[in-house]
N, C-alpha and C positions, 0 to 999 in steps of 0.2 A: 588766941587764933589757933585753929587746928590745921596743921599741915600734914597731908598724906602723900607719901612718896611710894610709887610703884616701881619696884625693881631695885635690888641691892648689888648692882655692878659698880663699875668705876663712877658713873654719874650719881647714883643713889647714895653710895657710901661717902663720896666727897661732900655732897650736899648735906647729908646728915652730920658729918663730922664738923663742917664749918658752922652750922647753926648751933650744934650742941656746944661747941667751944665758946661761942659768943653769948648764949643765953642760959646754958646749964639747965638746972631744974625748972626754970621758968618757961622752958620750951615745951610745946605740946605737938610732938611729931610722931606719926605712925609710919614705920617703914615696913613694907609688905613684899615678901618674896617667897616663891614656892620651893626654892632650892635648899639643899643642905648647907651650902656655903659658896664662897667666892673662889673663882679660878682665874688666874692670869692667863691671857692668851698664849704667851710664850711658854707657859708650863706644859702645854700640850706637846710642844717639840721636845721638851725634856722627857716627857713620858714616852713619846714615840721612839726616841733614840736611846732609851734605857738609862737615862741619868737619874731619874727618880721613879719610885713606884706610883701608880695612879692615885693612891690615897694621900700621898704627900702634896699633890697639887691642890687639894681642897682645904680651904680655910673656913672653918665652920662658923655659921652665924650664931651659934650658942655662945661663942666667945665675944660677941658684940654687945657690950654693956656700956651705954653712954647716958649721961644726965639728960633728962627731958625727952628721951627716945624710947618708944615701945616698938620692939620688933615682933612682927606677926608672920609666922611661917605658914603661909596659906596660898592656895591658888586663887588668882583673880578671875572671877567668873563674868563680870559685867562692869563696864565703865560708862557712867553718864556724865559727859563733860559739861552739859548745860547745868545740871543740878549739882555737879561736883560730888557725886556719890559713887561709891565703889562697892560692888558685891563680891564677897569672897567666901571660901569654905568656912572661914571663922566669923562670918557675919558681915554686916554692912558698915561702911565708914563714910561719914559726911566730912567734907573738907571746906575750909575757907580758901585754902590754896592747895591745888592738886598738881603734882609733878609726875609725869609719865616717863619712866626710865627703864622700860621693859626690854630694851635691846632688840636684836634681830634673832630670829630662830632659824635653824637649819632644816632644809627640806631635801635630803638626798634622793627621795623618791621622785622628785621633779625631773631628774635626769635618768632616762631609761637605762637600766643595766648597772647603775652605779652601786646599788646595794648588793647585787649578786656578783658583780664582776670587778669591783674596785674597792678602794678604801678611802673614806673621808677621814681627815685628821683634825677637824676643827672642834670636835667634842672630845671629852676625856675618853669616853667609850670608844669612839672612832680612832683616837690616837693609840689606845691600848691594842685594838685590833690590828692597826697598822704596824705596831711594834712586833706583834706576833707574826705578821706577814713578812716583815723584814728578817726576822730571825729564821724563818723557813726558806727565805729566798736563796737560791743557789746560783744567781747570776742570770743576766738576760737584759731585756729592754724595760727600763723604768721610764714611765711617763708621769709627769706632774702637770695636772691640768685644771684650769678654771672653768667652771660650768655655767656661770652666769654673773652678771653685774647688777648692783654693786655687791662687794664682798668685804668682809672685815680684814684689816691689816694688809694693805697692798704689798709690803715686803715679804709676807709669809710664803707665797709660792716660790720666790727666789731662794729664801732660806731652805725650803724643802727640796730644792734642786741641788743646792750646794752641800748640805749635810749628808745626803746619801753617798756622795762621792767619797767623803771621809770614811763613812761606814763600810762601803764596799772595798776601799783600799785596805782597811783594817782586817777584813775577812779574806783578802786575797782574791777578790771577785771582780775588781774594777776592769781588768783587761778584757774579760769576756762579757762586759756589760756596757750598755749605753744609757744615757740620761737625756731626756727631752722635756722641755718646759713649753706648755701651750698657754699663752697669755693674751687677753683681749686688747691690750694696749700695744702701741708701736715700740715702746721701750718698757723696761721693768717698772720704773717709778717716774711717770711723766713730770710731776712737779719738781723733781730733784734731778736735773740732768747729770750732775757730777756723780750722784749715786748710781744712776742708770749706766753711765759709762763704766764705772768700777765693777758693777755686777756683770755687765757683758764681757768685760776683760777677764773677770774671774771665770765666767763660763768658758771662754775661749781657752784659757790656760788649762782648764780641767776637761776639755772636750765635751762640754754640755751643749746640746743643740737648743736654740731659742726659736720658737715659732710665734711670731708676733701677729697681733690683729685677728686672733681666732679664739673661739670658745669650743669646748668639748660639748657637743649636743647630746651624745649618747654613747654607751658602751655596748658592744655585742660580745657577751661573755664567752659563748661557745666558740667564737672565732678569735677571741682575744684581740679585738681591734677597737680603737676609739674613733667614733665618727665626729669629725669637726663640722662646724656650722657652714662651711663652704662645700660640704659633701665629700671631702677627702678622708681617707682612712689612715690611721696611725697604729701599727701593731704594738702590743705591749705584753710583757710578762708580769709586771707589777704596776698597777695604776694607783696613784695617790692624788685624790681630787679635792678641790674646794667646792663644797656643795652649794646649791642655790640657797639664798637668804630671803627671808620674808618677815614681815611684822608678825607678832603673835596674833592668833585668831581673835582673841578678845579685843585687841586694838583695832583690827580690821572691822569688827562688828560694831565698834563704838561710834562710827561716823566721823572719826577724826582724820582719816587718811585721805590723801589725794595722790594718785599715781603710785599707790602701794605703801607710802610712808607718811608721817605726820609733818605737814608744812609748819614752819615756825618763822618768826621774825629773826633774821640772821644775826641781829645785834643783841636782842633781849631774850630770845628763846621762848617768847610768848606764842601760844597758839591763837587761833581766831576765837577761842572760847575764853571769856573773861575769867581770870583767876586760875587759868590752867596753863602750865608750862610743859614742854617736852625737851628732853636732852638725850644725846647719845645716838646709838645706832638706829633707834626707832624713828628718827627724824630724817628729813630731806634738807637739812640746813646747808649742805654744800661741802662739808668736810668729809674726808675718808671715814669709814666706819672703824674706829679704833678707840681704845679706852682713854688714851691721853686727850683726845678731843672731847669725849664725854666729860672727863674731869674738868677741863677748862670751861665747858659750858655750865657745869654744875656750880663752879665758883661764882659765875655771873648771876645765876638764878639765886644762889644763897645770899649774895649781897643785896639783890633786889628785894627778896623776902625780908631780910633783916631790916632794910630801910622801911619797909611797910610796917613791920612790928614796932619799930621805934617811932613811926609817924613822920615820914619824910620821903623825898624822892631819892632814887639811887642813880648815880651817874655811870654805874658799871655797865659795860657793853662787851660783847665777845670779840676777841681779836683773831680768832681762827687759827691760832698757832698750836702746834703740837710737836713734841720731841719723842722719837722712838729709837729703839736699838735693834739693829739687824745683825744676825749671825752670818759671818762669811765663811765659817768652817775653819779648820786648822787652829782652833782656840782663839779666834779673833772676832771682835764685834765692832760695828761702826755706828756712830750716832747720826741720825737723819733729823733735821730740823726744818719743818715745812709750815707754810702759812696759807690758808685759804680764806679769802674774804670776798663777799659778793661784790661784783663790779670790778674786781682786780684779777689779773692772771695769777694762778698759784705760783709760789716760788719757795725755794728751800736751799739749805746748805747741807754739806756732807762732810763728815770727818773721816780721815783715813782709818780703815780697819786696824784695830790694835788689841793687844792683850789687856791693856789698861782699861779699855772700855768694857771688858767682861766684868770687872769689879764695879764699874759705874752702873751697868745694867742690874747687877745684884743689889746695889744701893738703891736704885730706883724702886725695885720691888719691895725691899725691906722697909724703906721709908713710908711707903703707902700702907703697908700692913701695920706698922707701928702706929701710924696716925689713925687708921680706921678701927683696928682691933686691940691695940695695946702693945706695950713694950715687949711682951713675950713672943711676938709673932716673928716669923721669918719666911722667906720665899721657899724654903725647903720643907715646910710642913709645920 
């Protein structure tokens, strides 16, 4: 059985590791990705605030050597979900089982003025540019704004509102500066009320303004104002923005999407095309767009493919649970545990921000890299 996996992010890497661990050299799996390597989302904050150089955030796919797995570094040019055939720069690949895990791409140009007048920090290049902007910043109005929904990692805007506070304090610039966050939700993290209350309390303690229920529709660079979706204006001296997200163009052209994303069975991650699964940010499964959810979905798909290889049914279904770690500044991190299941209200728990969870967050990253790339990997490069 030939398995073709498109995308080597959280979903693609976990799926590959699971099947390789079980079948070894008997596995026939092709993993395709155009990138140089894997990057944790939280590494971009490390880059933006000068904790690591940009090159340390990249974990190269050349280090990915697994039994039964062939890694192909190529651009996916076309996907035929009916025939389960993929066209790439490195040729075509036919699959018995096809898994689409190509994630969401960023489209800063979708927000007028963002490229010329602001900084997105969701890509490594954007985080690097934001780092340089922060280093030049001499105080003033900082605005952190979401430009569209859905977007990856719902806690990230709040992290990026709290961390500049510490940065400005360390530079002696906080007293002459303001920080404002624009968020499309009524609270920072709706499924986790305790987390939202803690974030809002942290904002109040630090003098950070929270603007709920609004999106940043555009920037006017020459006037240095952000235009919100209700027509109001918000002046800024430094804008840090979450860019619009969309499926990769090759996925949109494949005929797999509805409403901009790939619909899947919420329990099995199967698409409407036989033998084709989709996991992670490229789907509309109903969970937030974050790596931990892609990882959990990949575990289910791996179990179902493994059962198919062995010749049996798999009882594995997706539970919608994910655990992530949010930085609160001042050297503290909090664990947020949330569950999203179709037909149920999302719910979650929140751990008090602590220094001990800093190490837990590091362990989370290191354990994934060790599993996917080998014992020599670490989150710092």
